[in-house]
C-alpha positions in Angstrom: 0.0 0.0 0.0 1.3 3.4 -0.9 0.7 6.6 0.9 -1.6 7.7 -1.9 -3.7 4.5 -1.5 -4.0 5.3 2.2 -5.1 8.9 1.5 -7.8 7.9 -0.9 -9.7 5.8 1.8 -11.9 6.9 4.6 -10.7 5.9 8.0 -12.8 2.9 9.0 -13.0 3.9 12.6 -15.1 6.9 11.5 -17.7 4.8 9.6 -20.2 4.5 12.5 -20.6 0.8 12.2 -19.6 -0.2 15.8 -21.9 -0.6 18.7 -23.6 2.5 20.1 -22.2 4.9 17.4 -24.5 7.7 18.5 -22.8 7.7 21.9 -19.3 6.5 21.2 -17.4 7.7 18.1 -14.5 5.2 18.5 -12.7 2.8 20.9 -8.9 3.0 21.2 -6.5 0.7 22.9 -2.8 1.4 23.0 0.2 -0.6 24.2 3.7 0.8 24.8 6.7 -1.5 24.4 10.4 -1.2 24.3 13.1 -3.6 23.1 15.4 -5.0 25.7 18.5 -4.8 23.4 18.3 -1.0 22.8 18.4 2.2 24.8 15.0 3.9 25.0 14.3 6.3 22.1 15.3 9.5 24.0 18.7 7.9 24.9 19.2 6.0 21.6 21.4 7.3 18.8 20.4 7.6 15.2 22.1 4.2 14.5 19.9 2.6 17.2 16.8 4.1 15.6 17.8 2.8 12.2 18.5 -0.7 13.6 15.1 -0.7 15.3 13.4 0.2 12.0 15.3 -2.6 10.3 14.2 -5.0 13.1 10.6 -4.0 12.6 10.7 -4.4 8.9 12.4 -7.8 9.2 9.8 -8.9 11.8 7.0 -7.8 9.5 7.9 -10.1 6.6 5.3 -12.7 5.5 1.7 -12.5 6.7 2.1 -9.3 8.7 3.8 -7.5 5.8 0.9 -8.3 3.5 -1.4 -6.6 6.0 0.6 -3.5 7.0 2.7 -0.9 5.3 5.6 1.1 6.8 6.2 4.8 6.3 9.3 6.5 7.6 8.2 9.9 8.8 11.4 11.7 7.7 10.6 10.7 4.1 7.1 12.1 4.2 6.2 15.7 3.4 4.8 18.0 6.2 1.4 17.6 4.6 1.6 13.8 4.6 2.7 13.8 8.2 -0.2 16.1 9.2 -2.6 13.8 7.4 -1.3 10.9 9.5 -1.7 13.0 12.7 -5.3 14.0 11.8 -6.2 10.4 11.1 -4.8 9.6 14.6 -2.2 7.1 13.1 0.8 9.0 14.5 1.3 11.6 17.3 2.5 15.2 16.7 5.6 14.2 18.7 6.5 11.6 16.0 6.6 14.3 13.3 9.2 16.2 15.3 11.6 13.3 15.3 14.7 12.9 13.2 15.4 9.9 10.9 14.7 6.4 12.1 11.1 7.0 13.1 7.9 5.8 11.4 4.6 4.0 11.5 3.2 0.7 10.4 -0.4 1.0 9.2 -3.0 -1.5 8.0 -5.1 -0.5 5.0 -8.2 0.1 7.0 -6.4 2.3 9.5 -7.6 0.2 12.4 -4.1 -0.9 13.4 -1.0 1.2 13.6 2.4 0.9 15.3 4.5 4.1 15.9 8.2 3.2 15.9 10.7 5.3 18.0 8.3 7.8 19.4 8.3 8.1 23.2 8.8 4.3 23.3 10.2 1.9 20.7 6.7 0.8 19.9 3.2 2.3 20.4 0.7 -0.3 19.2 -2.7 1.2 18.6 -6.1 -0.1 17.5 -9.0 2.3 16.8 -12.4 0.8 16.0 -15.7 2.5 15.3 -18.2 2.8 18.1 -18.0 0.9 21.4 -15.7 -2.0 20.7 -13.1 -1.9 23.5 -13.0 -5.7 23.9 -12.5 -6.2 20.2 -9.8 -3.5 20.1 -8.0 -5.3 23.0 -8.1 -8.6 21.2 -6.7 -7.1 17.9 -3.9 -5.3 19.7 -3.0 -8.3 21.7 -2.7 -10.5 18.5 -0.5 -7.9 16.8 1.7 -7.4 19.9 2.1 -11.1 20.3 2.9 -11.6 16.6 5.8 -9.1 16.8 6.9 -10.5 20.2 7.8 -13.8 18.4 10.5 -11.8 16.6 11.6 -9.4 19.3 12.3 -9.3 23.0 10.6 -6.6 25.0 12.1 -4.8 28.0 10.4 -6.5 31.0 10.9 -6.6 34.7 9.4 -9.3 36.9 8.8 -6.6 39.5 7.6 -3.7 37.4 6.2 -5.3 34.2 6.9 -3.8 30.8 9.4 -1.0 31.0 8.5 2.2 29.3 10.0 5.7 28.9 7.2 7.2 31.1 6.7 5.7 34.5 2.9 6.1 34.2 2.9 3.5 31.4 5.2 1.0 33.1 3.5 -2.3 34.0 1.0 -3.3 31.3 1.8 -0.3 29.0 -2.0 -0.3 28.3 -4.2 2.7 27.7 -7.8 2.4 26.6 -10.2 5.2 25.7 
């Protein structure tokens, strides 16, 4: 999928097909993860960021690669970056980064993974209406699929280690 393909579609999480669409526009679940073999993004050098990108691209070969496309933010125009922010696929913080940052996106814009933002990975699922349990199941499948290729930073005492202490533990946010 090219960026132009993505821009031609309507974000599926805005289609009003989920449960209770008159009350709930969308359900979002996010997971933060870091790789154990690399410094967290704020401490990592450009070479670390590039290696993490290579790791993600390698891990996404096969079935996952057929479902998602990767866009490196430094190779996108300001307008393209703003489009991704407005579609809630990336954060404004990711647009301010240097090289070695990007996003994996599925064609329906339900699943995305920001790479090298505040954490190495910000998995996100956005679904139309009230579908929090379904969003959780989708994000869990994606996170587990990538975890077969990579080792996350984890502490038996603290749980998943994140750049922000408020995310440490499960790394989960739901809204």
